[in-house]
DRENPA-3360 file (N, C-alpha, C; in nm, 2 decimals, always signed):
BEGIN
1 = LMGCINEK = +9.47/+9.83/+11.75/+9.52/+9.98/+11.76/+9.39/+10.07/+11.70 ~ +9.36/+10.16/+11.79/+9.24/+10.25/+11.73/+9.31/+10.41/+11.71 ~ +9.26/+10.47/+11.62/+9.32/+10.58/+11.58/+9.27/+10.66/+11.45 ~ +9.37/+10.75/+11.41/+9.34/+10.79/+11.27/+9.46/+10.83/+11.20 ~ +9.44/+10.83/+11.07/+9.55/+10.84/+10.97/+9.53/+10.99/+10.89 ~ +9.64/+11.09/+10.90/+9.63/+11.19/+10.83/+9.72/+11.16/+10.70 ~ +9.69/+11.13/+10.57/+9.76/+11.09/+10.48/+9.84/+11.23/+10.44 ~ +9.77/+11.34/+10.42/+9.83/+11.45/+10.39/+9.96/+11.48/+10.44;
9 = RRTIHILD = +9.95/+11.48/+10.60/+10.06/+11.52/+10.68/+10.14/+11.41/+10.72 ~ +10.11/+11.28/+10.65/+10.16/+11.16/+10.64/+10.21/+11.11/+10.81 ~ +10.10/+11.11/+10.91/+10.12/+11.09/+11.03/+10.00/+10.98/+11.07 ~ +10.02/+10.90/+11.16/+9.95/+10.79/+11.21/+9.93/+10.82/+11.35 ~ +9.82/+10.84/+11.40/+9.78/+10.88/+11.55/+9.71/+10.75/+11.62 ~ +9.78/+10.68/+11.71/+9.73/+10.59/+11.77/+9.68/+10.61/+11.89 ~ +9.54/+10.61/+11.92/+9.47/+10.69/+12.03/+9.42/+10.58/+12.13 ~ +9.40/+10.47/+12.11/+9.36/+10.37/+12.20/+9.39/+10.23/+12.16;
17 = TFIPEDSK = +9.38/+10.14/+12.24/+9.39/+10.00/+12.22/+9.28/+9.92/+12.28 ~ +9.28/+9.79/+12.25/+9.19/+9.67/+12.28/+9.24/+9.56/+12.25 ~ +9.22/+9.49/+12.39/+9.28/+9.36/+12.37/+9.16/+9.26/+12.43 ~ +9.13/+9.16/+12.31/+9.02/+9.09/+12.34/+9.04/+9.00/+12.46 ~ +8.95/+8.97/+12.54/+8.95/+8.87/+12.64/+9.00/+8.74/+12.60 ~ +8.96/+8.68/+12.50/+8.99/+8.56/+12.45/+9.10/+8.55/+12.38 ~ +9.21/+8.63/+12.38/+9.31/+8.62/+12.31/+9.41/+8.52/+12.38 ~ +9.48/+8.41/+12.31/+9.57/+8.34/+12.36/+9.71/+8.34/+12.33;
25 = HYPNRLVL = +9.79/+8.36/+12.48/+9.93/+8.39/+12.48/+10.01/+8.25/+12.49 ~ +10.08/+8.23/+12.40/+10.19/+8.11/+12.41/+10.34/+8.16/+12.41 ~ +10.41/+8.07/+12.45/+10.56/+8.12/+12.46/+10.62/+8.17/+12.31 ~ +10.56/+8.12/+12.20/+10.62/+8.15/+12.09/+10.53/+8.22/+12.00 ~ +10.39/+8.24/+12.04/+10.29/+8.26/+11.95/+10.17/+8.34/+12.04 ~ +10.12/+8.43/+11.95/+9.98/+8.49/+12.00/+9.88/+8.47/+11.91 ~ +9.76/+8.40/+11.97/+9.62/+8.39/+11.89/+9.52/+8.53/+11.92 ~ +9.53/+8.61/+11.84/+9.41/+8.72/+11.87/+9.28/+8.66/+11.90;
33 = GTKGWKEY = +9.22/+8.71/+12.00/+9.09/+8.67/+11.98/+8.99/+8.77/+11.94 ~ +8.86/+8.75/+11.95/+8.76/+8.87/+11.89/+8.65/+8.89/+12.00 ~ +8.65/+8.85/+12.12/+8.55/+8.86/+12.22/+8.53/+9.01/+12.25 ~ +8.42/+9.07/+12.24/+8.40/+9.21/+12.25/+8.45/+9.32/+12.17 ~ +8.50/+9.29/+12.07/+8.58/+9.37/+11.97/+8.47/+9.45/+11.87 ~ +8.37/+9.37/+11.82/+8.24/+9.45/+11.73/+8.21/+9.54/+11.81 ~ +8.16/+9.50/+11.95/+8.07/+9.60/+12.02/+8.19/+9.73/+12.07 ~ +8.30/+9.71/+12.10/+8.39/+9.80/+12.12/+8.41/+9.90/+12.03;
41 = RSICSMQT = +8.45/+9.84/+11.89/+8.46/+9.92/+11.76/+8.35/+10.01/+11.73 ~ +8.22/+9.94/+11.73/+8.10/+10.02/+11.73/+8.11/+10.15/+11.81 ~ +8.12/+10.11/+11.96/+8.11/+10.24/+12.05/+8.21/+10.34/+12.03 ~ +8.31/+10.30/+11.99/+8.44/+10.41/+11.94/+8.41/+10.48/+11.82 ~ +8.33/+10.42/+11.73/+8.29/+10.48/+11.61/+8.19/+10.58/+11.65 ~ +8.09/+10.54/+11.72/+7.98/+10.60/+11.75/+8.02/+10.74/+11.84 ~ +8.10/+10.72/+11.94/+8.15/+10.83/+12.04/+8.23/+10.91/+11.96 ~ +8.29/+10.89/+11.85/+8.40/+10.99/+11.78/+8.31/+11.03/+11.66;
49 = ADQLRYLG = +8.21/+11.00/+11.61/+8.17/+11.05/+11.49/+8.26/+10.99/+11.37 ~ +8.27/+10.86/+11.39/+8.36/+10.77/+11.31/+8.52/+10.84/+11.27 ~ +8.57/+10.92/+11.37/+8.70/+10.96/+11.36/+8.80/+10.87/+11.41 ~ +8.76/+10.81/+11.50/+8.84/+10.70/+11.55/+8.82/+10.57/+11.49 ~ +8.89/+10.52/+11.43/+8.86/+10.39/+11.36/+8.98/+10.27/+11.40 ~ +8.97/+10.16/+11.35/+9.05/+10.05/+11.35/+9.18/+10.06/+11.28 ~ +9.30/+10.08/+11.30/+9.41/+10.11/+11.25/+9.50/+9.96/+11.21 ~ +9.47/+9.86/+11.28/+9.57/+9.75/+11.28/+9.61/+9.69/+11.45;
57 = DWHSHPHA = +9.71/+9.63/+11.44/+9.74/+9.55/+11.57/+9.89/+9.57/+11.59 ~ +9.93/+9.55/+11.72/+10.05/+9.53/+11.76/+10.07/+9.39/+11.83 ~ +10.20/+9.36/+11.84/+10.23/+9.24/+11.94/+10.39/+9.25/+11.96 ~ +10.43/+9.17/+12.04/+10.57/+9.15/+12.06/+10.65/+9.01/+12.02 ~ +10.77/+9.05/+12.01/+10.87/+8.93/+11.97/+10.98/+8.94/+12.10 ~ +10.93/+8.90/+12.21/+11.01/+8.93/+12.33/+11.17/+8.86/+12.31 ~ +11.17/+8.75/+12.24/+11.32/+8.68/+12.20/+11.35/+8.67/+12.06 ~ +11.32/+8.78/+12.00/+11.35/+8.78/+11.85/+11.36/+8.93/+11.80;
65 = TVDRSRTD = +11.36/+8.93/+11.69/+11.38/+9.06/+11.61/+11.27/+9.14/+11.58 ~ +11.26/+9.24/+11.55/+11.13/+9.33/+11.50/+11.09/+9.31/+11.37 ~ +11.17/+9.23/+11.32/+11.14/+9.17/+11.18/+10.99/+9.11/+11.15 ~ +10.93/+9.12/+11.05/+10.81/+9.04/+11.01/+10.83/+8.90/+11.02 ~ +10.76/+8.82/+11.07/+10.79/+8.67/+11.05/+10.65/+8.60/+10.94 ~ +10.68/+8.50/+10.94/+10.57/+8.46/+10.80/+10.42/+8.44/+10.88 ~ +10.42/+8.45/+10.99/+10.29/+8.46/+11.05/+10.24/+8.60/+11.06 ~ +10.33/+8.69/+11.08/+10.31/+8.84/+11.07/+10.26/+8.86/+10.91;
73 = RDTFANLR = +10.30/+8.82/+10.82/+10.30/+8.84/+10.69/+10.15/+8.78/+10.65 ~ +10.11/+8.68/+10.69/+9.98/+8.62/+10.67/+9.88/+8.69/+10.75 ~ +9.90/+8.77/+10.87/+9.83/+8.83/+10.94/+9.79/+8.95/+10.88 ~ +9.89/+9.04/+10.83/+9.85/+9.15/+10.73/+9.78/+9.13/+10.64 ~ +9.81/+9.00/+10.55/+9.71/+8.97/+10.44/+9.57/+8.97/+10.50 ~ +9.53/+8.91/+10.61/+9.40/+8.88/+10.67/+9.34/+9.03/+10.74 ~ +9.42/+9.10/+10.75/+9.37/+9.25/+10.83/+9.31/+9.34/+10.72 ~ +9.37/+9.32/+10.60/+9.36/+9.41/+10.47/+9.18/+9.43/+10.46;
81 = PELDGLGV = +9.11/+9.34/+10.48/+8.95/+9.35/+10.46/+8.90/+9.45/+10.59 ~ +8.96/+9.45/+10.70/+8.90/+9.54/+10.80/+8.96/+9.67/+10.82 ~ +9.05/+9.70/+10.73/+9.09/+9.85/+10.72/+9.04/+9.91/+10.63 ~ +9.04/+10.08/+10.64/+8.99/+10.13/+10.57/+9.10/+10.24/+10.49 ~ +9.17/+10.18/+10.39/+9.28/+10.25/+10.34/+9.40/+10.20/+10.38 ~ +9.47/+10.27/+10.47/+9.57/+10.24/+10.54/+9.56/+10.17/+10.66 ~ +9.66/+10.09/+10.72/+9.67/+10.04/+10.84/+9.82/+10.04/+10.89 ~ +9.83/+10.00/+11.00/+9.97/+9.97/+11.08/+9.99/+9.84/+11.13;
89 = CVITTGTR = +10.09/+9.80/+11.17/+10.11/+9.68/+11.25/+10.27/+9.72/+11.32 ~ +10.24/+9.73/+11.45/+10.36/+9.76/+11.52/+10.41/+9.63/+11.60 ~ +10.56/+9.59/+11.58/+10.63/+9.50/+11.65/+10.71/+9.53/+11.75 ~ +10.73/+9.48/+11.86/+10.81/+9.51/+11.97/+10.91/+9.43/+12.04 ~ +11.02/+9.44/+12.07/+11.09/+9.32/+12.16/+11.09/+9.38/+12.29 ~ +11.01/+9.48/+12.32/+11.04/+9.53/+12.45/+11.14/+9.65/+12.46 ~ +11.24/+9.65/+12.41/+11.33/+9.77/+12.40/+11.33/+9.83/+12.27 ~ +11.30/+9.76/+12.15/+11.32/+9.80/+12.02/+11.15/+9.79/+11.96;
97 = HKSYVINV = +11.13/+9.88/+11.88/+11.00/+9.86/+11.80/+11.00/+9.92/+11.65 ~ +10.91/+9.85/+11.58/+10.90/+9.88/+11.43/+10.78/+9.87/+11.38 ~ +10.74/+9.97/+11.30/+10.60/+10.01/+11.25/+10.60/+9.94/+11.12 ~ +10.50/+9.89/+11.06/+10.49/+9.85/+10.92/+10.35/+9.90/+10.88 ~ +10.34/+9.99/+10.77/+10.23/+10.06/+10.72/+10.18/+9.92/+10.62 ~ +10.03/+9.92/+10.62/+9.97/+9.82/+10.55/+9.91/+9.89/+10.47 ~ +9.91/+9.87/+10.34/+9.83/+9.94/+10.24/+9.71/+9.85/+10.17 ~ +9.58/+9.89/+10.18/+9.51/+9.82/+10.14/+9.49/+9.79/+9.98;
105 = E = +9.51/+9.90/+9.92/+9.51/+9.92/+9.78/+9.62/+9.85/+9.69;
% end
């Protein structure tokens, strides 16, 4: 997820997404790839004067709840070094959605 966060107004604006070509989809799991990510992130940063930044990720739990799984908690921990301050993870079932704020501090 790419966008911006306005902490003063307590809003998160998701403006773009990127799905790496080498991501692997399994019936019960998703392994996020990285192919093309650094280049895409650099282009977004350059074209928006660093206003559009990496916010976090989204994924689905099509046959489960929107609650965080153990894998999600581990992923949140791994995302922290990539984030600048706050981030977000969105989980969807297709009909329900839930967003989790990731605080780096």
